C-alpha positions, 0 to 999 in steps of 0.5 A: 584571531581564531586561537587555533594552531595550524597543526591542531585537530579542530571541531565546528563551533555551532554556537559561533555559526549561529551568532555570526548569522544573527550578527548579520541579520540586517544584511541577510534581510536586505539581500532577501528583500532584493531577491524577492523583488527580483523574483516579483519583477521576473514573474510579472515580465513572464508571459502568462500561460493558461491550461485547460483539461478534458477527461475521457472515460474508457468504457464499452458502449453498444447501440440500444438495439444490440441483442448479443449480450455475450458479445458485449460482455466479451468486449468489456473485458479488455477495456478494464485492463490497465494495458488497454488504458495505457494503449489508449493514452498512446493512441491519443498522442499518435502523430496522425491524431495530432496532425488532424487536430493541427490541420482542423484548427489551422495551428500552423498559422499561429506564431506560438507553434512555430517560434523558429520561423521568427527566431531570436538573437540569442538563438541565432548566435547559438546556431552560428556557434554550432551550439544549437541545431538550426530549427529551420532545417526541420520541416514546418509540420515537424516544428509545429508537432514538436511545439504541440507535444511540448504543451500537451500532456496525456495521462491516466487518472490513477485508480480509474479508467479516465484519461486526462488531456491537458494543454498549455497555451498563451491563449486561454481560448486555444487552451480549451479548444485543443483538448476538446478537439483532440477528444472529438477526433479520438472519438471519431477515430474510434467510431470510424474504426468500428465502422471499418471493422463492421464493413470488413466483416460484412465484405468477408461474410458475404462470400463465406455465407454463400459457400456455406449454403452450398456446403449445407445443401450438399451435406443434406443431399448426401444424408438423404441419399445414404438413408435411402440406399440403406433403407434407413427411413425414419418413421417419426423423425427420430426412429428408423423403420426396422427399429419401429417394426421391431418395437411393434413385433415385440409389443404384439408378441407380448400381447399374444403370449398374454392371450394364450395364457389367458385362454389356457387358464379359462380352459383349465377352469372349465375342465375342472368344473366338468370333472368335478361335477360342479355347477359351471354356470358361475364361469364367465365363458359359460355364462356368456353363451346364449345357448347355455342361457336358453337351456338354463331357462328351460331347465328352470321351467321344468324344475318348477313344473315338476315341483308343482305337480309333485304336490298333486301327483304321485312320483310314478305318474306319467306326467312327472316321468315325462317332465323328468325325462325332459329335464334330463335331456336339457341337462345333457344338452347343457353338458354338451354345450359346455364341452363345445365352449371348452373346445372353443377355448382350447382352440383359442389357446392353440391359435395364440400359441401359433401366433406367438411362434410366428411373431418370434420368427418375425422378431428374429428376422427384424432383429437381424435387419435392425443390426444391419441398420445400426451398422449403416447408421454409423455412416449416416450419423457422420454425414448428419454431424457434418451437415449439422456443423455446416448448418450451425456455422451458416446460422452463426454467420447469418446472425453476424452478417445481419448484425454487422449490416445493421451497424453500417451507419455511423450513429450505430457504432459509438466509440468505446469512450465518452467525454465526462468533462470538457475543457473550459476557457481558463480565467487565471493563468497556470504560470507564473504564480507570482506569490509562490515564486516570490516566497520560494525565491525569498526563502532560497535567498535567505538560506543561501545568504546564511550558508555563505556567512557560515562558510565565511566563518568556517574558512576564517577559522572563527567557528573552529575550536581545537580538540587535541591540545594537552592541559599544559599546552592549553594553559601555556597558550592561554597565558601567552595569547590572552594578553589581558589575562595576568600570568598565574603566580603564587601570592608571594610572586604576584604580590596581589591580595587574594579575592574572597570567594563568592560564597563568602558573601553568604557568610557576611549576610547571615547571622549564623551558619547552619551546622554541617551534618555528618556525611556518609562514612567513605574511606579515605582514598587519596591519589598516589602517583609516586608521592606527587599530587600533580594535575594528571594524578588528580584527573586519574583519581577523579576518573576512577572515583566517578564522583558526580561533583568536585569542589575546588578550593584555591586558598592562594588565589588565581594560581590555584584557579588556573590549576583547576582550569587545567584539570577541567581541560585534561578531563575533557580531552580524556573524553569526559563530559565536564563543566566548570562553574566559576564561583570565585570572587575574581572571575579568573577561570572565566577569563581563562576559558570564556570567549566573551568575558562579559558572557552570562553566568551564575550570578545572572541565573540566580538573579533571574536575568538569564535562562539556564541554557544561556549561561552554559558556554564552551571552552575556547581551547577544549571540549569542556563547558563553562558557567562564567561568573556573570555580570549581575550583583554578587550580593543580590545573586547570593540571596538565592544561593539555596538554588545552587544545590538544585543547579548542581543536581541538574548538571550532575545528571547531564555531565560526567563531572561537575567542577565548582571552583570556589576560590578561597572559600571556607567550610561554611561556604562549601556546605551551602553547595552540597546536600550530601557528602558524596563529593570530592574536595580538591585543595588546589595549592600549586606551591604547597604551604604546609600551614595552610594545607594542614589547617584546611585538611583538619577543618574539612575533615572535622566538618565530615568531608573525608574525601579531601585531595591535594592538587599540587606540583611543588615540593613538600606535598608528601610531608604536608599530606602526612601531617594532615593525616 
């Protein structure tokens, strides 16, 4: 029985799901072993598959004698592009390359690559039912290619220019031979493409070179004719004749003008010497004259004779007169010779002036001719540019032609790729891997078995619990459905003696009870709901007070404990996190709330026979939690009663309210549970007995517990509360 009504909202009990799986653990283990055994047998029956791989590096390659470094650099650019690598991957999977490999290795003779030829019973049935296309309708070559492609994998290694070629086959030798054959065919194809490119370039360049030679000759002939017709003859290879002539005239004119200026300066110096009467023998032009030098020598000799004779002869002596007359004549000759030299210098100046005038006239004529030559050079330059362009193009074609012709051999044009890792014959099969298959099958079987059991628990309703039942309905259903639970009734009706609280054991074993310390002064706040102290009123009061701990005292026994259970369920239905601790002697709250009457509880926790988490259970009719009474000895458990305060502090931190049902406990027993007075004392008296209520109220207030609340649904509650006050 699930204990859930048909029209109730339910929640999933995860604890029940786990318990159901654990209870069937042997069955799950057996099913898991069977699944692992089936997987092991299937893996052993499967035909082994072998896989091998060849790797190719895409890089620019050129023969050692290549001299065009720029061409190599230009060709290296596209090879570094990701798109180029992807293109090479597609080229390796092209139909032409695959057909060549298939024909070279004669794969069409192997049954592995043409299973459709032999066929199978299942395949024949599917074909007859028109559920599968007849593979024999395809040509044999296409069937072989399809089987080849299914076993082939070509991919780019991430982050590199390496391409991997992987092939899977039943034959390990074939698994290694096919990738190597594909790599060889690929390299041969690439090298052949280079050879074809060189051959095409050679065939195209030959007529182009021949035509360019004629064009270059024609252009150079036009340049020569134009130069001759316009008189643009070159003198030193770069300068035309008019320009060179103009340069020469300009240089000569400059020189003549310098000579003229020099002659005028020399003549002026001679004039100055003659006019001033100064000695002219210091002038270079005069001193360089041979006649002047002879006359100067004669003058010097006469001066010497006169000086010698003056010592022995008188001044009027005929000899002295004759010598003085000769000296005067010599000096006159020197002056005449100087005049001749001056005239000669003046003639040089006049000649230089005439020469300069003539050169200036020639310069004007040559400049006019040079201007006309500059205009003619415009056309000449155009013809020379055309000739140079044709000549450079011809030289470029000649270089390319020689390079292409030198690479006509197959060894001179390597492919732009090389094999970096060849496939080797594998030793271990790639598939099936027995251990991983068995492990995965075992884990999958284990998980599926657990899921099936959980679904069965959910569909049967055993893992569901209600979430919307009211406290009164839950209490009524609990009394009706749980036949082994006696109906809660007052003591007078049931006639059963009231069981003492578990806390009473502490009072029996101890000689003295610690004096109850006075608590905090908290103003008395009693619930008022039209002078009724029902379960709902007390629930509203506890919600408003937000007290972390509520101690419920049930002097009349099980009927009071039942009211406390109703209070706990009502708080849980209101959305509060609440837990009830069964500290009664009878264990009646455990009977009302627990799925298993023998569940671990507070006595097992205090005796150290259960963990804290193992003692918390869910209420079977609400979202409240329960710590049952437990199965351990009460007296031995109550020796560790001091740890109950630590337990309550831990629970108060995790729950909104902790309710402790103490049964018919007294003030001394309750004082053992609380280290402070921030608690609510609930006197659960479904049918109020004035004498009992007044006595308990007075006793708790005297001990310092001012927050004492009556929970009763019977008449006379208002009078009893008034007398207690």
